[in-house]
C-alpha positions in Angstrom: 11.1 28.2 30.1 9.4 26.8 27.4 10.0 24.9 24.9 10.5 26.5 21.2 7.7 25.9 18.8 7.6 24.8 15.3 6.1 24.8 12.3 6.0 21.7 9.7 4.8 20.6 6.6 2.9 17.2 6.6 2.5 14.9 3.2 0.3 12.6 4.8 -1.0 9.1 2.9 -4.9 9.4 2.7 -6.6 6.5 1.6 -10.4 5.6 2.5 -10.2 1.8 2.4 -8.7 -0.9 1.1 -9.7 -1.3 -2.1 -9.6 3.0 -2.6 -7.3 4.9 -4.3 -5.2 6.5 -2.4 -2.7 9.8 -2.3 -0.6 12.4 -0.5 -2.5 15.3 1.1 -0.3 18.8 2.3 -1.4 19.8 5.8 0.3 22.4 7.7 1.6 21.9 11.3 1.5 25.1 13.1 3.3 26.4 16.6 4.0 22.4 17.4 6.0 22.5 20.6 9.2 20.6 20.4 8.4 18.7 23.6 5.2 17.3 22.0 5.5 14.0 20.9 4.8 13.0 17.3 1.2 11.6 17.8 0.3 14.7 20.0 1.5 16.7 17.2 -0.9 14.8 14.8 -3.8 15.0 17.2 -3.5 18.9 16.9 -3.8 18.5 13.2 -6.5 16.3 13.7 -8.0 18.9 16.3 -7.9 21.6 13.5 -9.2 19.5 10.6 -12.4 18.4 12.8 -12.6 22.3 13.6 -13.3 22.5 9.7 -15.4 19.8 9.3 -12.8 17.9 7.6 -12.0 13.8 8.0 -9.0 13.6 10.6 -6.6 11.4 9.8 -6.6 7.9 10.9 -3.9 6.4 12.4 -2.8 3.5 14.9 -2.4 3.9 18.9 -3.1 2.7 22.1 -0.5 3.0 25.2 1.7 5.9 23.9 4.7 4.4 25.9 5.9 2.3 23.5 5.3 -0.5 25.1 1.8 -1.9 23.3 3.3 -2.3 19.8 -0.2 -0.8 18.1 1.7 2.4 16.5 3.6 2.9 13.8 3.8 4.5 10.4 6.7 5.5 8.0 8.3 8.9 8.6 10.2 10.4 5.6 11.0 6.6 4.4 12.1 5.1 8.1 9.8 3.1 9.8 9.1 4.4 12.9 10.7 7.8 11.8 15.0 8.8 12.6 15.7 8.1 15.7 17.4 4.7 16.7 15.2 2.2 19.3 12.0 4.2 19.3 8.5 3.7 18.4 6.7 6.6 17.0 4.8 7.2 20.0 8.0 8.0 21.9 9.5 10.0 19.0 9.3 14.0 20.1 9.3 16.5 18.0 12.7 18.4 19.7 14.1 15.6 17.2 13.2 17.8 13.8 13.7 21.5 12.5 11.6 24.2 11.7 10.2 24.3 8.4 10.5 20.9 7.6 9.1 18.7 5.6 8.0 15.2 6.4 6.4 12.2 4.5 4.0 10.3 6.2 2.8 6.9 4.5 1.4 3.3 6.2 3.9 0.1 6.5 4.1 -1.0 3.1 3.6 -4.8 2.8 1.4 -7.4 0.8 0.5 -8.8 4.3 -0.4 -5.6 5.2 -3.3 -4.3 3.8 -4.5 -0.8 4.3 -7.4 -0.3 6.4 -7.3 3.8 6.5 -4.8 6.1 5.8 -1.5 5.5 8.4 -3.4 2.6 9.9 -3.0 -1.5 8.3 -4.5 -4.4 9.4 -0.8 -6.5 11.0 -3.7 -9.9 11.9 -1.2 -11.8 9.8 1.2 -11.3 12.9 -1.7 -12.4 14.9 -1.9 -15.5 12.9 1.4 -16.6 12.9 1.3 -16.8 16.8 -1.5 -18.6 16.7 0.2 -21.4 14.3 2.9 -22.1 17.5 3.7 -19.5 19.3 2.4 -20.8 22.5 3.3 -23.8 25.5 0.3 -26.0 24.7 1.7 -28.7 27.1 0.1 -29.0 30.4 3.3 -28.1 32.9 1.0 -28.8 36.2 1.0 -26.4 39.0 3.2 -23.2 38.9 6.8 -24.2 40.6 9.1 -22.0 42.3 11.2 -19.8 40.7 14.5 -21.2 41.1 13.7 -24.9 40.6 14.5 -25.0 37.3 17.7 -23.8 36.5 18.1 -21.7 33.2 22.0 -20.6 32.0 21.9 -17.0 32.4 23.0 -16.7 28.9 20.2 -18.4 27.9 17.8 -16.1 30.0 19.0 -13.0 28.9 18.7 -14.5 25.3 15.4 -15.4 25.7 14.1 -12.3 27.5 15.8 -10.0 24.9 13.9 -11.7 21.8 10.6 -11.1 24.2 11.0 -7.7 23.8 9.3 -7.8 20.5 6.1 -6.0 20.5 5.2 -7.1 16.8 4.8 -3.6 15.6 6.0 -5.0 11.9 8.5 -2.0 11.5 10.5 -4.9 10.5 8.3 -5.9 7.8 7.6 -2.1 6.7 11.8 -1.3 6.5 12.7 -4.9 4.9 13.0 -4.5 0.9 11.1 -7.9 0.5 8.7 -7.2 3.3 9.8 -10.2 5.3 8.6 -10.9 9.0 11.9 -13.1 9.8 13.1 -11.0 12.7 9.6 -10.6 14.3 9.0 -14.7 13.8 12.5 -15.7 14.9 12.0 -13.6 17.8 8.9 -15.7 18.8 10.7 -18.9 17.9 13.8 -18.1 20.1 12.2 -16.9 23.1 10.5 -20.6 23.4 13.3 -22.3 22.0 15.9 -21.1 24.5 13.5 -22.1 27.4 13.0 -25.2 29.1 9.3 -24.9 29.1 9.5 -24.7 25.4 11.4 -27.7 24.5 8.4 -29.9 24.4 6.9 -28.4 21.1 10.0 -27.1 20.2 10.0 -28.7 16.3 6.5 -28.7 15.7 6.8 -25.1 16.6 9.4 -24.3 14.3 7.8 -26.0 11.7 4.4 -24.6 11.8 5.4 -20.8 12.6 7.7 -20.4 9.4 5.0 -22.0 7.5 2.5 -19.6 8.6 4.7 -17.0 8.0 5.3 -17.9 4.6 1.7 -18.6 3.9 0.5 -15.2 4.6 2.9 -13.5 1.8 5.9 -12.1 3.3 9.0 -12.1 1.5 11.9 -14.1 1.8 14.9 -12.8 4.3 17.8 -11.6 2.8 19.0 -10.4 5.9 20.7 -7.2 4.7 20.2 -5.7 8.4 17.3 -3.0 7.6 14.7 -4.8 10.2 17.5 -4.8 13.1 18.0 -1.0 12.2 14.2 0.0 12.4 13.6 -2.6 15.3 12.3 -0.2 18.6 13.2 -3.1 20.5 16.7 -3.8 19.0 15.7 -7.5 18.2 18.9 -8.6 17.2 19.6 -10.9 13.5 20.8 -13.4 15.4 17.1 -14.6 16.1 17.1 -15.5 12.1 20.0 -17.1 12.6 18.3 -19.7 15.0 14.9 -19.4 13.7 16.3 -21.6 10.2 18.6 -23.6 12.5 15.5 -24.7 14.3 13.7 -25.1 11.3 15.8 -27.1 9.3 16.4 -29.2 12.2 13.2 -30.1 12.9 12.1 -30.3 9.1 15.3 -32.7 8.8 14.3 -35.1 12.3 10.2 -34.0 12.6 8.4 -37.3 11.7 5.8 -36.6 9.8 1.9 -37.4 10.8 -0.6 -39.7 9.5 -4.3 -37.8 9.3 -5.7 -39.4 12.2 -2.8 -38.0 14.6 -0.6 -40.8 14.5 3.4 -40.7 13.5 4.4 -42.1 10.9 
């Protein structure tokens, strides 16, 4: 039995480039299957626009399986839309009613400049990772899985933090455009595992410093980021990041320009 069809009005933010003046343009999405994903609905709208010789709506996407973190925009004021624990590519039209008017706009943050329409430049998150979100120490050859014992509670917490896909919804949902949830998830992941201990203090200082340098706002722990996160990253990560940073700042010995410790 075929699903019902929906007719929707879309108010979409259109902006040709970072320095151009943007604005909302209204479109009609007709005969949309309730079984279609939100991005499939936009694909159909774009096909119609292209057939008329108009410019299609630009939006990010890749795997469309809620894994890569490429897609994402604000739907009616909510990052990734109204469904919890879901990326916009996994949001299906059955969650909307016939005749609804939906407003679509990009992530709004100084650190996420608009590229075009619903696409933003999220390379600031990549630079935070580059600042210290890795393990550079030579750990030698791969060892047997059970040779390094990790308490189950720590392993579970680390893996929960590692599920962050870097989509940027936490930044878009935060009234301060803070990247604290993203950064803390990356810091927590390795702070909880034995392999991350050697560079633990340096990592916290560098990644928090990079986050601040990118122009993200301060965290006031309102919890909006946790609500918007499609992977349910917990606010406890932010507490851990703050603790890691304060301990590292108090105990890390400064280095001279020649690389030696002071």
